[in-house]
N, C-alpha and C positions, 0 to 999 in steps of 0.2 A: 377512729373517727374523732374529729375535733369537737370538743364540748363547747357549747355556746356560753360565753361569759355573761352572767346576769347583769342587768342594768344597774342594780344597786352597787355591785362591785366596781363597775366602771365609774360611777359617781365617786366612790371612795378613792379610787385611783386618781381621779382628777383632783380631788381635795388634797390628796397626799402630794401630788406634783406641785400644787400651789404652795403648800407648806414647805416643801423642799427648796423650791426656787426663791421664795420670799425670805431671803436671809438678810444679813446685816447690810449688804450692798444695796438692796432694794429699799431699805429703810433710810439709807443715807443719801444716795445720789438723786432719786427723783425729786424729793423736796428741795434739795440744793439747786437742782436744775431749774425747778419752778421759780425759786427765789431769784436766781441769777438772770433767767430769761425775761422776767417781768412781763411786759405786754406781748412779748413774742413766745409765750409759754406753749401755745398750741403747736406751733411749727417745731419747736425744740422737742416737745413731747412726741410728735409724730416720728421724728428721727430716732429718738430713744427707743420707741416701741419696736422699730425694725431690728435693732441689735439686741435689745434687752428682752424681747418676747419672741420675735420672728425667728431669729437664729437658734435659740434654744429649742423651739418647736421643730425646726428643720433637723436639728441634731438628734432629737429623740426619734423622729420619724426615720431618719437615715439608719440609726442603730437598729430599730425594729425591722426594717426592710432588709438589712444586711444579713440577717440570720446568724450573726455572730454572738458569742456568749460573753465576750470581754473586749475591752478597749484595745488591747494589744493586737489581738487577732484581726479586729476591724481595721486598725491603722496599718497592719502588715500587708494589706491589699495593695498599698503603694509600694512598700519594700520592707522586708523583715527588720532591717536596721532602723528605718524610719518608724516602724511600729514600736520598737523598744524605746527609742529616744522620745517620741511623741507621748507615749504613755507615761514615761518617767517624768518629763517636764510638766505634763498636765496634772498629775497627781501631786507633785510638789507645789504647783501653783494653787490648786484648790485645797491644799493641805497646809503644811507648816509655813510656807513662804508668804501666803496672803490670806486665804479665806479663814483658816482656823484662828489666827491671832485677831483678825478683824471681828469675827463672831463673838469672841469672848470680851474684847475691849468695848465694842458697841453696847453689848448687854450690860456691862458694868457702868459705862458712862450714862446710860439712860435709866437703868433700873436701880442703881445703888449709889452712885456718886452724889446725886443731889441730896441724899439723906445722911451722908457721913461728913464729919468735920474736916476742914481743909488741912489741919495740922496732923491728921492721922497718917500722912505719908502714903507709901505704896503698900502698906500691910493689908488694907481692905481689898485692894486689887489682887494681891497674891492669894488671899483666902478665898475670894470669890472665884478666881480662875480655877483653883484646885477643885472646889465644889462643883462648879459649872461643868467642867470636863469629865469629872467622875460620873455625874448624872448622864451626860451625853454618851459616855462610854457604856454605861449600864443599859441605856435605851437601845444601843446599837449592837449589843452582843448577840442578840437573837434576830437575825435578818428576817426570819419568817413572821415575826411579830411587828415588824416596822409598819406594815400596812395598817394594822389595828391601832398601834400607838399613835402614829402620825395622822393617818387619814380619819380615824374615828374620834380621837381625843384631842390632840394638839391643834389640828386645823380649825375646828369650831371655836376653840378658845381664841386662837389667833385672829380669825375673821371677826369675832365679836369685838375685840379690842381695837382692831383696825377700823371697824365700822363706827365705833364711838369716836375715834380720833377724827375720822372724815366728817362726821356729822357736826362735831363741835367746831371744827375748822370752818365749815360752811356757815354755821349759825353765828359764831363769834370769830370772824377773821381778825388777824392782828393788824391789818391795814388793807389799803386798796392796791391794785396792780401798779407797780412802779416801772420806771424806764429801765430797759435792759442794761445789764452791766457790760463792761468791755468784753468782747468775745462773743456776745450774743446779739450784736446789732446787725450783723450781716452773716450770710450763709448759716442761718440758725438751724435749719434742718440737719445739716451735716455736723454741726457742733453737738446736737443731741444724738446723732448717729454715733459719734465717737464716745460720748458719755455712756452709752448703753453697754459698751464693752467692759466698763469698770465694775459692773455687777458680777462678772465672771460666769454668768449663767450660760453663755455660749459654750464654755468649757465644761462646766459641771454637768451639762446635759448628757454628755457621753457616759459619765459615771452613773447618773440617775437612770439612764436608759437600761442599764443592767438590772436595776431594781425592778423597773416596770416589766421588763420581759420575763424575769424569773417569777414575779408575782402572778402574771397572767398564765404562765405555763403551769403553775401550781393549781390553777383553777381548771386545768384540763384542756386548755387551748393548745393546738399544735400548728395552726396556720395564722 
């Protein structure tokens, strides 16, 4: 008999999902989109939400309803060869080709670079990258603990700092709404729609779906 998952655990799962999805891309592209869209920001943001939030949610839902345990078996429902190619390309995209370098570089640019001297060269980036990914690796070695580490510890910290950032931006804006830049003067919704793909969330959702399914199964749920 399937065990009912407690509400507190569902909340933790939700917080963990937010922390997993809110990565470097989400820190870069929405503010950039807002700046470039100017007075058309709401239309652009609506399009961004479709692909930056809607598609990842659909991907998570599809994975859960599929009953599969991994991405390759899910994609193999199209064809076994497609399943192999799709899984390989996806993990390369959300791994060494795009997401991993971006995560390390954005963290360095925002958290370290403003405090190091310009003549230091690339050495600070090298040192930071090694430390950053050693810590990330250590946090990832035990998948059963990822719910506790991300959902209970990292997410509240992240939400707190994002909250401070939003409040300060509202209270002390750097300026008023400007005229939209080139590319955001017409078909603004679809421009935002395209920008939403750059977060890579629609792709990583398939990988995160595995984490969600396994975490809920460990709580005794079978349906």
